[in-house]
KOLNU-696438 format. One line per field, with one value per residue (C-alpha): x, y, z; residue in one letter; residue number from 1. Coordinates in steps of 0.2 Angstrom, whole numbers, plus 5000, padded with zeros to 4 digits. Layout:
! KOLNU-696438
east	X	...
north	Y	...
up	Z	...
code	A	...
pos	NUM	...
END
This chain:
! KOLNU-696438
east	5369	5383	5382	5380	5394	5385	5371	5375	5366	5378	5393	5389	5386	5403	5412	5404	5408	5426	5429	5419	5430	5446	5440	5436	5453	5462	5453	5457	5476	5475	5467	5480	5494	5488	5487	5505	5511	5503	5506	5521	5519	5525	5511	5499	5503	5500	5483	5478	5482	5473	5458	5458	5460	5444	5435	5440	5436	5417	5418	5427	5415	5399	5405	5404	5386	5372	5361	5345	5335	5322	5316	5314	5306	5288	5289	5293	5275	5270	5284	5279	5260	5252	5236	5225	5230	5228	5211	5206	5213	5203	5187	5191	5196	5183	5167	5158	5161	5144	5137	5139	5158	5159	5149	5160	5176	5171	5164	5182	5191	5197	5198	5207	5221	5222	5237	5232	5234	5221	5209	5212	5208	5192	5188	5191	5179	5166	5169	5169	5155	5141	5129	5138	5133	5146	5142	5138	5153	5166	5158	5161	5180	5181	5173	5185	5200	5193	5190	5208	5215	5205	5211	5229	5228	5220	5236	5248	5237	5238	5257	5257	5246	5258	5274	5265	5259	5278	5283	5269	5275	5292	5287	5294	5284	5281	5272	5263	5267	5262	5248	5246	5243	5230	5221	5219	5214	5202	5197	5184	5195	5203	5222	5235	5249	5265	5268	5265	5278	5282	5296	5304	5316	5333	5339	5327	5330	5343	5333	5317	5326	5331	5313	5304	5317	5313	5294	5299	5301	5314	5331	5332	5347	5345	5349	5356	5339	5325	5322	5309	5300	5295	5289	5302	5302	5292	5296	5280	5282	5273	5281	5295	5302	5312	5323	5322	5314	5325	5328	5345	5351	5360	5349	5334	5335	5331	5313	5311	5309	5295	5286	5285	5280	5266	5259	5244	5242	5228	5221	5226	5223	5221	5237	5241	5253	5256	5247	5257	5249	5241	5255	5268	5258	5258	5277	5280	5269	5278	5295	5289	5282	5298	5307	5295	5297	5316	5316	5303	5293	5276	5266	5250	5255	5261	5243	5235	5245	5233	5218	5228	5233	5216	5209	5222	5222	5203	5202	5211	5204	5219	5232	5249	5259	5274	5277	5279	5291	5301	5303	5309	5322	5328	5330	5337	5322	5317	5320	5311	5295	5296	5297	5283	5272	5275	5270	5254	5249	5248	5233	5226	5230	5229	5230	5247	5252	5265	5278	5279	5276	5291	5309	5320	5336	5349	5351	5366	5359	5343	5353	5362	5347	5338	5354	5353	5334	5337	5352	5342	5327	5335	5352	5352	5335	5336	5353	5345	5330	5342	5353	5339	5334	5351	5355	5367	5354	5342	5355	5359	5342	5344	5360	5375	5391	5408	5402	5387	5397	5410	5397	5392	5410	5410	5393	5400	5415	5404	5393	5408	5412	5395	5392	5404	5392	5402	5400	5382	5379	5390	5380	5364	5369	5376	5360	5348	5356	5370	5363	5344	5342	5332	5334	5340	5342
north	5714	5722	5734	5728	5736	5731	5744	5762	5768	5758	5763	5781	5778	5770	5783	5797	5788	5786	5804	5810	5799	5806	5824	5820	5812	5827	5840	5830	5830	5848	5852	5843	5849	5867	5864	5856	5871	5883	5874	5863	5844	5841	5853	5845	5828	5833	5841	5825	5815	5827	5826	5807	5807	5819	5807	5791	5799	5799	5781	5776	5786	5780	5762	5763	5770	5757	5754	5743	5743	5731	5745	5757	5747	5747	5766	5768	5766	5782	5792	5785	5787	5802	5802	5808	5795	5782	5788	5788	5770	5763	5772	5765	5747	5744	5737	5743	5761	5770	5786	5794	5790	5799	5814	5816	5815	5827	5840	5845	5840	5854	5846	5862	5860	5841	5832	5822	5806	5810	5816	5799	5789	5798	5796	5777	5777	5785	5773	5757	5762	5768	5766	5781	5799	5813	5832	5841	5853	5839	5825	5834	5836	5818	5813	5824	5816	5799	5805	5813	5796	5787	5799	5798	5779	5778	5787	5775	5760	5766	5766	5749	5743	5750	5742	5726	5724	5726	5713	5701	5702	5698	5683	5691	5688	5701	5702	5717	5723	5733	5746	5741	5723	5728	5737	5720	5712	5726	5736	5747	5752	5769	5771	5784	5778	5787	5774	5756	5743	5728	5715	5704	5690	5696	5688	5699	5715	5724	5719	5726	5742	5743	5739	5752	5766	5762	5766	5784	5786	5798	5790	5790	5785	5766	5758	5741	5734	5746	5759	5773	5777	5796	5805	5817	5833	5826	5821	5812	5794	5781	5764	5757	5741	5730	5714	5712	5721	5733	5725	5731	5713	5707	5692	5699	5687	5673	5679	5680	5661	5658	5674	5669	5651	5656	5670	5668	5673	5685	5699	5717	5734	5726	5715	5698	5698	5689	5693	5688	5676	5684	5677	5685	5701	5702	5699	5712	5724	5721	5724	5739	5747	5744	5753	5768	5769	5768	5781	5793	5793	5789	5790	5789	5771	5766	5770	5759	5745	5742	5741	5729	5718	5716	5712	5700	5690	5689	5684	5667	5657	5645	5659	5651	5661	5649	5656	5674	5667	5657	5671	5682	5669	5667	5685	5690	5701	5693	5710	5720	5709	5709	5727	5730	5717	5726	5743	5736	5726	5742	5746	5729	5718	5699	5700	5691	5674	5671	5665	5683	5693	5685	5688	5673	5684	5684	5699	5705	5704	5712	5727	5728	5728	5741	5752	5750	5755	5770	5776	5775	5784	5797	5801	5795	5800	5817	5820	5814	5826	5840	5836	5834	5852	5858	5862	5847	5836	5840	5837	5820	5814	5816	5823	5814	5824	5823	5835	5825	5809	5817	5817	5799	5794	5804	5797	5779	5783	5790	5775	5763	5773	5774	5755	5752	5748	5757	5773	5771	5767	5782	5794	5788	5789	5807	5812	5805	5803	5816	5830	5828	5820	5805	5790	5775	5763
up	5015	5006	4991	4973	4963	4947	4952	4946	4962	4973	4963	4966	4984	4987	4976	4987	5003	4998	4994	5009	5020	5011	5014	5033	5035	5026	5037	5053	5048	5044	5061	5071	5060	5064	5082	5082	5073	5086	5102	5097	5096	5114	5121	5109	5116	5134	5128	5120	5136	5147	5136	5136	5155	5156	5145	5155	5172	5170	5164	5180	5191	5183	5184	5203	5203	5204	5189	5191	5175	5181	5193	5179	5165	5173	5173	5155	5149	5158	5149	5132	5134	5142	5153	5139	5127	5140	5144	5126	5123	5138	5131	5113	5118	5132	5125	5140	5136	5138	5131	5148	5147	5130	5136	5151	5140	5126	5139	5143	5127	5115	5098	5091	5103	5103	5094	5078	5087	5100	5086	5077	5093	5096	5077	5079	5094	5083	5068	5079	5090	5079	5094	5103	5098	5097	5098	5082	5086	5084	5073	5056	5061	5066	5049	5040	5048	5043	5025	5024	5030	5016	5003	5008	5009	4992	4985	4993	4988	4970	4970	4978	4964	4951	4959	4963	4945	4940	4953	4948	4930	4934	4946	4961	4977	4990	5007	5013	5031	5045	5042	5024	5029	5042	5028	5019	5035	5040	5024	5033	5047	5045	5047	5048	5037	5033	5019	5014	5018	5008	5009	4996	4997	4999	4983	4973	4983	4971	4956	4964	4967	4949	4943	4954	4949	4931	4935	4938	4956	4963	4967	4986	4997	4998	5015	5017	5021	5013	5001	5002	4986	4983	4967	4960	4969	4983	5001	5004	5009	4997	4998	5009	5001	5013	5011	5030	5045	5055	5072	5077	5081	5065	5065	5055	5040	5052	5052	5033	5028	5041	5036	5018	5021	5033	5022	5012	4994	4992	4981	4987	4979	4962	4963	4971	4986	5002	5018	5034	5046	5062	5072	5061	5061	5080	5080	5067	5077	5093	5085	5076	5092	5101	5087	5087	5106	5105	5091	5098	5081	5073	5089	5078	5072	5089	5096	5082	5088	5102	5090	5079	5093	5100	5082	5077	5093	5093	5075	5077	5092	5090	5090	5091	5103	5101	5084	5091	5104	5092	5080	5095	5099	5081	5078	5095	5099	5116	5125	5111	5112	5131	5132	5120	5129	5146	5138	5130	5145	5155	5144	5139	5153	5151	5132	5132	5139	5153	5140	5134	5150	5158	5152	5149	5148	5161	5172	5163	5146	5152	5158	5142	5131	5142	5141	5122	5122	5133	5123	5107	5113	5124	5116	5098	5094	5101	5092	5076	5077	5081	5066	5054	5057	5051	5032	5032	5040	5026	5013	5020	5016	4997	4991	4985	4987	4997	5010	5015	5015	5025	5039	5034	5038	5054	5060	5056	5067	5082	5080	5084	5099	5106	5102	5118	5132	5145	5135	5133	5152	5157	5146	5153	5171	5168	5159	5172	5188	5190	5178	5179	5197	5190	5200	5189	5204
code	M	G	V	D	L	S	S	G	H	D	K	K	Y	M	R	M	L	F	W	G	S	V	L	L	L	F	L	T	V	C	F	F	A	L	L	G	W	I	L	S	W	K	V	L	G	W	V	I	L	V	M	L	A	L	L	L	L	P	L	A	V	C	A	L	I	P	F	H	P	E	D	V	I	L	T	Q	G	D	E	A	L	G	D	L	D	R	R	L	L	K	L	A	L	D	E	G	T	T	Q	G	D	I	D	A	F	V	K	D	W	D	I	E	A	A	P	I	R	S	V	M	L	V	A	Y	I	M	K	T	R	P	D	L	E	F	P	A	T	I	S	P	R	L	K	G	V	L	S	F	C	R	F	Q	N	L	K	R	E	A	H	L	S	K	V	G	K	A	L	N	K	E	G	I	P	F	A	I	L	K	G	G	A	M	K	V	Y	R	P	D	F	P	R	W	M	N	D	I	D	I	I	V	P	E	S	F	Y	R	R	V	V	D	I	V	M	A	L	G	Y	D	K	P	M	V	T	D	H	S	V	D	L	H	L	P	G	S	D	E	G	L	L	D	I	H	D	R	L	E	M	F	T	G	K	E	E	A	F	N	D	G	L	F	V	R	S	Q	E	V	P	M	F	S	V	T	G	L	L	P	S	P	E	D	M	V	F	I	A	L	V	N	L	Y	K	N	L	A	K	N	Q	T	P	E	S	S	L	T	T	F	F	D	M	K	Y	L	I	A	R	K	P	D	F	D	W	S	I	V	K	D	S	A	K	K	T	G	T	E	F	Q	I	Y	Y	S	V	V	F	L	S	S	I	I	P	D	A	F	P	P	M	L	T	E	S	D	L	S	D	K	E	F	E	N	Q	F	V	D	F	L	F	K	R	D	V	L	S	K	A	R	D	S	F	S	Q	T	S	V	G	A	S	F	Q	K	D	Y	N	P	I	V	F	M	W	V	G	L	V	S	L	L	K	R	V	F	S	I	R	A	V	K	K	T	L	L	I	L	R	Y	R	L	L	S	N	V	N	L	S
pos	1	2	3	4	5	6	7	8	9	10	11	12	13	14	15	16	17	18	19	20	21	22	23	24	25	26	27	28	29	30	31	32	33	34	35	36	37	38	39	40	41	42	43	44	45	46	47	48	49	50	51	52	53	54	55	56	57	58	59	60	61	62	63	64	65	66	67	68	69	70	71	72	73	74	75	76	77	78	79	80	81	82	83	84	85	86	87	88	89	90	91	92	93	94	95	96	97	98	99	100	101	102	103	104	105	106	107	108	109	110	111	112	113	114	115	116	117	118	119	120	121	122	123	124	125	126	127	128	129	130	131	132	133	134	135	136	137	138	139	140	141	142	143	144	145	146	147	148	149	150	151	152	153	154	155	156	157	158	159	160	161	162	163	164	165	166	167	168	169	170	171	172	173	174	175	176	177	178	179	180	181	182	183	184	185	186	187	188	189	190	191	192	193	194	195	196	197	198	199	200	201	202	203	204	205	206	207	208	209	210	211	212	213	214	215	216	217	218	219	220	221	222	223	224	225	226	227	228	229	230	231	232	233	234	235	236	237	238	239	240	241	242	243	244	245	246	247	248	249	250	251	252	253	254	255	256	257	258	259	260	261	262	263	264	265	266	267	268	269	270	271	272	273	274	275	276	277	278	279	280	281	282	283	284	285	286	287	288	289	290	291	292	293	294	295	296	297	298	299	300	301	302	303	304	305	306	307	308	309	310	311	312	313	314	315	316	317	318	319	320	321	322	323	324	325	326	327	328	329	330	331	332	333	334	335	336	337	338	339	340	341	342	343	344	345	346	347	348	349	350	351	352	353	354	355	356	357	358	359	360	361	362	363	364	365	366	367	368	369	370	371	372	373	374	375	376	377	378	379	380	381	382	383	384	385	386	387	388	389	390	391	392	393	394	395	396	397	398	399	400	401	402	403	404	405	406	407	408	409	410	411	412	413	414	415	416	417	418	419	420	421	422	423	424	425	426	427	428	429	430	431	432	433	434	435	436	437	438	439	440	441
END
């Protein structure tokens, strides 16, 4: 979706992008002019040719190195999920877990040193298995984590109610997604939510942005598919409003019509909204899990996917897996769904039918998709995290000025270069096989 130049927000965005690009072009011209003056244009030409040759050489060498992603994909779950998390998930998901299993685990478990996701998993076990007892040394902490989640969720639910009432008044439909939707499905189940996601029809998106900004939320940088709502002066996530889900395929809109048709209108947090069907919830969860794994982010919500899957599948005896399969085909997310299913099946085997545990993609397309995944996870995500820790990276999150948008232009240019499959594959082989001694074949 393009920008709406009738919107003041988008006009400012385009204006800053224009001046940022001009500034980037000006600095680039000045840089080469300075080099040409110092070295002479003839010498500079030879320098550029040598640099191009050095860049093309790795492409040529790596093209001769075998790359077999099908031999690697089954090992990815071990990299994304540690032994402790796997052990905890099996304790939490196995209805046969006994008091002896819990006693054996907590005997060597240090709650003070444990990451929050591990503490949440133990808290889930305590919440869902009241027949099991936990030592007095850790149970108050676990209850405290659950109380904190409830408090944080109540804040976000209040903002959803505020926005939802405004949309109800205007007659604009919205569907609640992800963790927020699971809170509607399971009100008593504690969740760690960074924000609440909702989706509106694409034709209403720009209007919705104007409506919520008028409610007093801070003006964030609106992307082409979503806007994060914050209170002025705060970076705390509250609501994330989408006109489509981010799937990296360019076919995201193909999911929207079916999502709204299959959703059910229900009361939620003092407003009326649409609750997606269990099949669409599973599809969204699988796509979101893939995105989180690819971006190396939100491990807490990734782990709750296991609980969500188990609940949603068991909730509907006539669960229609063909809806999930059809949504994957329409949106071009067959590999994403397959990868997430393989990852989840390493913990909850036999939860998915053969139509999802077997890939329909050609060998070439499978390799391309896997290269994209590794590149997002192990190259782009690491670069993103490093950049966000810089002062420029922090400014990029909220400032509108030509300096920031100069970087926006530069990043756009680099994205075009790195969208070339040969470049991605070369970087991965250099990183894992030649530089790190990791076998990719």
